[in-house]
C-alpha positions as a Markdown table, in Angstrom:
| # | Residue | x | y | z |
|---|---|---|---|---|
| 1 | Met | 63.8 | -22.1 | 56.3 |
| 2 | Phe | 61.7 | -24.9 | 54.9 |
| 3 | Glu | 59.2 | -24.6 | 57.8 |
| 4 | Arg | 58.8 | -20.9 | 57.2 |
| 5 | Leu | 58.2 | -21.5 | 53.5 |
| 6 | Ser | 55.7 | -24.2 | 54.2 |
| 7 | Val | 53.7 | -22.1 | 56.6 |
| 8 | Ser | 53.8 | -19.2 | 54.2 |
| 9 | Arg | 52.5 | -21.4 | 51.4 |
| 10 | Arg | 49.7 | -22.7 | 53.6 |
| 11 | Ser | 48.8 | -19.2 | 54.5 |
| 12 | Phe | 48.9 | -18.1 | 50.9 |
| 13 | Leu | 46.6 | -21.0 | 49.8 |
| 14 | Gly | 44.2 | -20.3 | 52.7 |
| 15 | Ala | 44.1 | -16.7 | 51.8 |
| 16 | Met | 43.4 | -17.5 | 48.2 |
| 17 | Gly | 40.6 | -19.9 | 49.2 |
| 18 | Val | 39.0 | -17.3 | 51.4 |
| 19 | Ala | 39.3 | -14.7 | 48.6 |
| 20 | Ala | 37.8 | -17.1 | 46.1 |
| 21 | Ile | 34.9 | -17.9 | 48.4 |
| 22 | Gly | 34.4 | -14.2 | 49.1 |
| 23 | Phe | 34.5 | -13.4 | 45.4 |
| 24 | Gly | 32.0 | -16.1 | 44.7 |
| 25 | Leu | 29.6 | -14.8 | 47.3 |
| 26 | Thr | 30.0 | -11.3 | 46.1 |
| 27 | Ala | 29.3 | -12.3 | 42.5 |
| 28 | Cys | 26.3 | -14.4 | 43.5 |
| 29 | Ser | 25.0 | -11.5 | 45.6 |
| 30 | Ser | 25.6 | -9.1 | 42.7 |
| 31 | Asn | 23.9 | -11.4 | 40.2 |
| 32 | Ser | 21.0 | -12.0 | 42.6 |
| 33 | Asp | 20.6 | -8.2 | 43.2 |
| 34 | Gln | 20.7 | -7.6 | 39.4 |
| 35 | Gly | 18.1 | -10.4 | 38.8 |
| 36 | Ser | 15.9 | -9.1 | 41.6 |
| 37 | Ser | 16.2 | -5.6 | 40.2 |
| 38 | Ala | 15.4 | -6.7 | 36.7 |
| 39 | Gln | 12.4 | -8.7 | 37.9 |
| 40 | Ser | 11.2 | -5.8 | 40.0 |
| 41 | Gly | 11.6 | -3.5 | 37.0 |
| 42 | Ser | 9.7 | -5.9 | 34.8 |
| 43 | Thr | 6.9 | -6.3 | 37.3 |
| 44 | Ala | 6.7 | -2.5 | 37.7 |
| 45 | Ala | 6.5 | -2.1 | 33.9 |
| 46 | Ser | 3.8 | -4.7 | 33.5 |
| 47 | Ser | 1.8 | -3.3 | 36.4 |
| 48 | Thr | 1.7 | 0.1 | 34.9 |
| 49 | Thr | 0.7 | -1.0 | 31.4 |
| 50 | Glu | -3.0 | -0.6 | 30.6 |
| 51 | Thr | -4.5 | -2.9 | 27.9 |
| 52 | Leu | -7.5 | -1.6 | 26.0 |
| 53 | Thr | -9.6 | -4.3 | 24.3 |
| 54 | Val | -11.3 | -3.0 | 21.1 |
| 55 | Phe | -13.8 | -5.0 | 19.0 |
| 56 | Ala | -14.2 | -3.5 | 15.6 |
| 57 | Ala | -15.7 | -4.4 | 12.2 |
| 58 | Ala | -13.2 | -6.1 | 9.9 |
| 59 | Ser | -13.4 | -3.2 | 7.4 |
| 60 | Leu | -11.6 | -1.1 | 10.0 |
| 61 | Thr | -8.6 | -3.3 | 10.3 |
| 62 | Glu | -5.9 | -1.2 | 8.6 |
| 63 | Ala | -7.2 | 2.3 | 9.4 |
| 64 | Leu | -8.0 | 1.7 | 13.1 |
| 65 | Ala | -4.7 | 0.0 | 13.6 |
| 66 | Ala | -2.9 | 3.0 | 12.2 |
| 67 | Ala | -5.0 | 5.4 | 14.4 |
| 68 | Gly | -4.3 | 3.2 | 17.4 |
| 69 | Asp | -0.5 | 3.4 | 16.8 |
| 70 | Leu | -0.8 | 7.2 | 17.0 |
| 71 | Phe | -2.8 | 6.9 | 20.3 |
| 72 | Lys | -0.2 | 4.5 | 21.8 |
| 73 | Ala | 2.6 | 6.9 | 20.8 |
| 74 | Asp | 1.0 | 9.6 | 22.9 |
| 75 | Asn | 0.2 | 7.2 | 25.8 |
| 76 | Asp | 3.4 | 5.1 | 26.5 |
| 77 | Ser | 1.7 | 2.9 | 29.2 |
| 78 | Val | -1.1 | 1.8 | 26.9 |
| 79 | Asp | -1.4 | -1.3 | 24.8 |
| 80 | Ile | -4.4 | -2.1 | 22.5 |
| 81 | Ser | -5.7 | -5.6 | 21.9 |
| 82 | Tyr | -7.9 | -5.7 | 18.7 |
| 83 | Asn | -10.5 | -8.2 | 17.7 |
| 84 | Phe | -11.5 | -7.5 | 14.0 |
| 85 | Asp | -14.3 | -9.6 | 12.6 |
| 86 | Ser | -17.9 | -9.2 | 11.2 |
| 87 | Ser | -20.1 | -7.0 | 13.4 |
| 88 | Gly | -22.5 | -9.9 | 13.9 |
| 89 | Thr | -19.8 | -12.2 | 15.2 |
| 90 | Leu | -18.5 | -9.4 | 17.5 |
| 91 | Lys | -22.0 | -8.7 | 18.8 |
| 92 | Thr | -22.4 | -12.4 | 19.7 |
| 93 | Gln | -19.1 | -12.5 | 21.5 |
| 94 | Ile | -19.9 | -9.4 | 23.6 |
| 95 | Gln | -23.3 | -10.9 | 24.4 |
| 96 | Glu | -21.6 | -14.1 | 25.5 |
| 97 | Gly | -19.4 | -12.2 | 28.0 |
| 98 | Ala | -16.1 | -11.6 | 26.0 |
| 99 | Asp | -13.9 | -8.9 | 27.5 |
| 100 | Cys | -14.5 | -5.8 | 25.4 |
| 101 | Asp | -13.9 | -2.1 | 26.2 |
| 102 | Val | -14.9 | -0.5 | 22.9 |
| 103 | Phe | -17.2 | -1.7 | 20.2 |
| 104 | Ile | -17.2 | -0.2 | 16.7 |
| 105 | Ser | -19.8 | -1.7 | 14.3 |
| 106 | Ala | -20.2 | -1.5 | 10.6 |
| 107 | Gly | -23.9 | -1.1 | 11.0 |
| 108 | Gln | -26.4 | 0.4 | 13.5 |
| 109 | Lys | -28.3 | -3.0 | 13.8 |
| 110 | Gln | -25.5 | -4.8 | 15.7 |
| 111 | Met | -25.0 | -1.8 | 18.1 |
| 112 | Asn | -28.8 | -1.5 | 18.6 |
| 113 | Gln | -29.1 | -5.1 | 19.5 |
| 114 | Leu | -26.7 | -4.6 | 22.4 |
| 115 | Asp | -28.1 | -1.1 | 23.4 |
| 116 | Ser | -31.1 | -0.9 | 25.7 |
| 117 | Gln | -32.1 | 2.2 | 23.8 |
| 118 | Gly | -31.7 | 0.5 | 20.5 |
| 119 | Gly | -35.4 | 0.6 | 19.7 |
| 120 | Asp | -37.1 | -2.2 | 17.8 |
| 121 | Glu | -33.8 | -3.9 | 16.9 |
| 122 | Asn | -33.1 | -4.6 | 20.7 |
| 123 | Thr | -35.2 | -7.7 | 20.4 |
| 124 | Glu | -33.4 | -9.6 | 23.2 |
| 125 | Gly | -33.6 | -6.8 | 25.8 |
| 126 | Leu | -29.8 | -6.6 | 26.1 |
| 127 | Asp | -28.2 | -3.7 | 28.0 |
| 128 | Leu | -24.5 | -4.0 | 27.2 |
| 129 | Ile | -23.7 | -0.6 | 25.7 |
| 130 | Asp | -23.1 | 2.6 | 27.6 |
| 131 | His | -25.5 | 4.6 | 25.5 |
| 132 | Ala | -24.1 | 8.0 | 26.8 |
| 133 | Thr | -20.8 | 7.2 | 25.1 |
| 134 | Arg | -22.4 | 6.2 | 21.8 |
| 135 | Phe | -21.8 | 8.2 | 18.6 |
| 136 | Asp | -21.6 | 7.8 | 14.8 |
| 137 | Ile | -17.9 | 7.9 | 14.0 |
| 138 | Leu | -17.6 | 7.1 | 10.2 |
| 139 | Glu | -19.4 | 6.7 | 7.0 |
| 140 | Asn | -18.4 | 4.2 | 4.3 |
| 141 | Lys | -19.6 | 3.4 | 0.8 |
| 142 | Val | -20.7 | 0.1 | -0.8 |
| 143 | Thr | -19.0 | -0.7 | -4.1 |
| 144 | Leu | -19.1 | -3.3 | -6.9 |
| 145 | Cys | -15.6 | -4.6 | -7.5 |
| 146 | Val | -14.1 | -6.9 | -10.2 |
| 147 | Pro | -11.0 | -9.0 | -10.5 |
| 148 | Glu | -8.0 | -7.9 | -12.5 |
| 149 | Asn | -8.8 | -7.4 | -16.2 |
| 150 | Asn | -12.6 | -7.7 | -15.4 |
| 151 | Pro | -13.0 | -11.0 | -17.4 |
| 152 | Lys | -16.9 | -10.7 | -17.6 |
| 153 | Ala | -16.7 | -7.0 | -18.5 |
| 154 | Ile | -19.1 | -5.9 | -15.7 |
| 155 | Gln | -19.8 | -2.2 | -16.0 |
| 156 | Gly | -21.8 | -1.5 | -12.9 |
| 157 | Phe | -24.7 | -2.6 | -10.7 |
| 158 | Asn | -27.2 | -2.4 | -13.5 |
| 159 | Asp | -25.0 | -4.6 | -15.7 |
| 160 | Met | -24.4 | -7.0 | -12.7 |
| 161 | Ala | -28.2 | -7.3 | -12.3 |
| 162 | Glu | -28.7 | -8.2 | -16.0 |
| 163 | Lys | -25.9 | -10.8 | -16.0 |
| 164 | Leu | -27.2 | -12.3 | -12.7 |
| 165 | Lys | -30.7 | -12.7 | -14.3 |
| 166 | Ala | -29.1 | -14.5 | -17.2 |
| 167 | His | -27.0 | -16.6 | -14.8 |
| 168 | Asn | -23.9 | -15.5 | -16.6 |
| 169 | Ile | -21.8 | -14.5 | -13.6 |
| 170 | Leu | -20.8 | -15.5 | -10.0 |
| 171 | Leu | -21.2 | -12.8 | -7.4 |
| 172 | Ser | -19.6 | -12.8 | -4.0 |
| 173 | Met | -21.3 | -11.1 | -1.0 |
| 174 | Gly | -21.4 | -11.2 | 2.8 |
| 175 | Asn | -23.5 | -13.5 | 4.8 |
| 176 | Ser | -26.9 | -12.3 | 6.1 |
| 177 | Asp | -25.5 | -11.6 | 9.6 |
| 178 | Val | -22.7 | -9.4 | 8.3 |
| 179 | Pro | -23.5 | -5.7 | 7.6 |
| 180 | Val | -21.9 | -5.7 | 4.1 |
| 181 | Gly | -24.1 | -8.8 | 3.4 |
| 182 | Gln | -27.2 | -6.9 | 4.6 |
| 183 | Tyr | -26.4 | -3.9 | 2.4 |
| 184 | Ser | -25.8 | -6.3 | -0.5 |
| 185 | Ser | -29.2 | -8.0 | 0.0 |
| 186 | Lys | -30.9 | -4.6 | -0.2 |
| 187 | Ile | -29.1 | -3.9 | -3.5 |
| 188 | Leu | -30.4 | -7.2 | -4.9 |
| 189 | Thr | -33.9 | -6.3 | -3.7 |
| 190 | Tyr | -33.6 | -2.9 | -5.3 |
| 191 | Phe | -33.0 | -4.6 | -8.7 |
| 192 | Gln | -35.8 | -7.0 | -8.0 |
| 193 | Leu | -33.5 | -10.0 | -7.9 |
| 194 | Asp | -34.4 | -13.2 | -6.0 |
| 195 | Glu | -31.3 | -13.8 | -3.8 |
| 196 | Ser | -32.3 | -17.3 | -2.7 |
| 197 | Ala | -33.0 | -18.5 | -6.3 |
| 198 | Leu | -29.7 | -17.0 | -7.5 |
| 199 | Ala | -27.8 | -18.7 | -4.7 |
| 200 | Asn | -29.5 | -22.0 | -5.4 |
| 201 | Ala | -28.6 | -21.6 | -9.1 |
| 202 | Gly | -24.9 | -21.2 | -8.1 |
| 203 | Cys | -24.7 | -17.5 | -9.1 |
| 204 | Ile | -23.9 | -16.2 | -5.6 |
| 205 | Thr | -21.3 | -17.3 | -3.1 |
| 206 | Tyr | -20.9 | -15.9 | 0.4 |
| 207 | Gly | -18.1 | -14.7 | 2.8 |
| 208 | Thr | -18.3 | -14.6 | 6.6 |
| 209 | Asn | -17.0 | -11.1 | 6.6 |
| 210 | Val | -16.0 | -8.3 | 4.1 |
| 211 | Lys | -12.3 | -9.5 | 4.1 |
| 212 | Glu | -13.4 | -12.9 | 2.8 |
| 213 | Val | -15.4 | -11.3 | 0.0 |
| 214 | Thr | -12.4 | -9.0 | -0.8 |
| 215 | Ser | -10.1 | -12.0 | -1.0 |
| 216 | Gln | -12.4 | -13.9 | -3.4 |
| 217 | Val | -12.4 | -10.9 | -5.8 |
| 218 | Ser | -8.7 | -10.4 | -5.5 |
| 219 | Glu | -8.0 | -14.1 | -6.2 |
| 220 | Gly | -10.4 | -14.0 | -9.2 |
| 221 | Ser | -12.4 | -16.9 | -7.9 |
| 222 | Val | -15.6 | -14.8 | -8.6 |
| 223 | Asp | -16.6 | -12.4 | -11.3 |
| 224 | Cys | -17.5 | -9.6 | -9.0 |
| 225 | Gly | -18.1 | -8.8 | -5.3 |
| 226 | Ile | -19.9 | -6.3 | -3.2 |
| 227 | Ile | -17.6 | -4.8 | -0.7 |
| 228 | Tyr | -16.9 | -1.5 | 1.1 |
| 229 | Lys | -15.0 | 1.3 | -0.7 |
| 230 | Thr | -12.3 | 1.2 | 2.1 |
| 231 | Asp | -11.6 | -2.5 | 1.6 |
| 232 | Ala | -11.4 | -2.1 | -2.2 |
| 233 | Thr | -9.0 | 0.8 | -1.7 |
| 234 | Thr | -6.8 | -1.1 | 0.7 |
| 235 | Ala | -6.7 | -4.2 | -1.6 |
| 236 | Gly | -6.2 | -2.1 | -4.8 |
| 237 | Leu | -9.3 | -3.5 | -6.5 |
| 238 | Thr | -11.1 | -2.0 | -9.4 |
| 239 | Met | -14.4 | -0.4 | -8.4 |
| 240 | Val | -16.8 | -0.3 | -11.3 |
| 241 | Asp | -19.7 | 1.3 | -9.4 |
| 242 | Glu | -20.8 | 2.8 | -6.0 |
| 243 | Ala | -24.2 | 2.1 | -4.5 |
| 244 | Thr | -26.5 | 5.0 | -3.9 |
| 245 | Glu | -28.4 | 5.6 | -0.7 |
| 246 | Gln | -31.6 | 4.6 | -2.5 |
| 247 | Met | -30.0 | 1.2 | -3.2 |
| 248 | Cys | -28.9 | 0.2 | 0.3 |
| 249 | Gly | -29.2 | 3.2 | 2.7 |
| 250 | Arg | -26.3 | 5.0 | 4.4 |
| 251 | Val | -23.3 | 2.9 | 5.7 |
| 252 | Val | -22.7 | 4.5 | 9.1 |
| 253 | Tyr | -20.4 | 3.1 | 11.8 |
| 254 | Pro | -21.4 | 3.6 | 15.5 |
| 255 | Ala | -18.9 | 3.4 | 18.3 |
| 256 | Ala | -19.4 | 3.1 | 22.1 |
| 257 | Val | -17.9 | 2.0 | 25.4 |
| 258 | Thr | -19.4 | -1.3 | 26.7 |
| 259 | Lys | -21.0 | -1.4 | 30.1 |
| 260 | Glu | -18.7 | -4.2 | 31.2 |
| 261 | Ala | -15.6 | -2.4 | 30.1 |
| 262 | Lys | -12.6 | -3.1 | 32.4 |
| 263 | Gln | -11.0 | 0.2 | 31.2 |
| 264 | Pro | -14.0 | 2.6 | 30.9 |
| 265 | Glu | -11.9 | 5.8 | 31.3 |
| 266 | Leu | -9.3 | 4.7 | 28.9 |
| 267 | Ala | -12.0 | 3.6 | 26.4 |
| 268 | Ala | -13.6 | 7.0 | 26.5 |
| 269 | Lys | -10.2 | 8.6 | 26.0 |
| 270 | Phe | -9.5 | 6.4 | 23.0 |
| 271 | Leu | -12.9 | 7.3 | 21.4 |
| 272 | Asp | -12.2 | 11.0 | 22.0 |
| 273 | Phe | -8.9 | 10.5 | 20.2 |
| 274 | Leu | -10.7 | 8.9 | 17.2 |
| 275 | Lys | -12.5 | 12.2 | 16.7 |
| 276 | Thr | -9.3 | 14.2 | 16.2 |
| 277 | Ser | -7.8 | 15.3 | 12.9 |
| 278 | Asp | -4.9 | 12.9 | 13.3 |
| 279 | Ala | -7.2 | 9.9 | 13.5 |
| 280 | Ser | -9.4 | 11.2 | 10.8 |
| 281 | Asp | -6.4 | 11.3 | 8.4 |
| 282 | Cys | -5.9 | 7.6 | 9.0 |
| 283 | Phe | -9.6 | 6.9 | 8.1 |
| 284 | Glu | -9.7 | 9.2 | 5.1 |
| 285 | Lys | -6.7 | 7.6 | 3.5 |
| 286 | Val | -8.6 | 4.4 | 2.9 |
| 287 | Gly | -11.9 | 6.1 | 1.9 |
| 288 | Phe | -13.9 | 6.6 | 5.1 |
| 289 | Thr | -15.7 | 9.9 | 5.7 |
| 290 | Pro | -15.3 | 10.9 | 9.4 |
| 291 | Leu | -18.5 | 12.0 | 11.0 |
| 292 | Ala | -17.3 | 13.1 | 14.5 |
| 293 | Gly | -14.9 | 15.8 | 15.6 |
């Protein structure tokens, strides 16, 4: 009786051990399969995702990001990597070999400098823009903005010019390599103001891009600033005047695919989308005037 019980107990424990080992192997196999499957799925997902690299003027930040979200919603496998900065900085980065599929500048000059067909402004003989894809996408306006409550009671560009001559105000504007700064310099020239003399007298301070100028006005660290209508609208700033074409010319944004684009077909598709009414709505909401479509 005892022997039979002992043998039965040994058999039971042995069976339990084998079952435990079997269960462990099955669980490990299952977990391994699941991990392998998940890894395979992740690899498959990442391999099908296309990333479009877009270099765009800082003034496009909000509107282009909104339009880009609509594009991605219609193209599940697409992601967009943005680089928003001054057009001059972006031009230099492209020239130095930075990965870029699409370039949208706030001025013709920076695009011309990279385009072999850019005329007299292509002074370095660069050929980095696919000219066949180039078109004018948007128009903006240059405005004079003031901080909350307008402490110096600046009424417009004429008033700004008089107060600058009297050294009574501090104006913020973009650097000379930034399109908004170039438009601003033209306005000062229009009013026969000596920019260098005013800067040396402490009447002008500079921003590296339009967003910096916008921030200085928003914070009230300056008495007025020359920025785009779109940035003023987005920041909720008070615009006291709008520059005429005679003051600074038209503010037109060109767009193009770069010659070194890693995603040329996707880049062309994205630019085609930016001509649609859905994309135009995003631009118009902040004050741009669409020119294509």
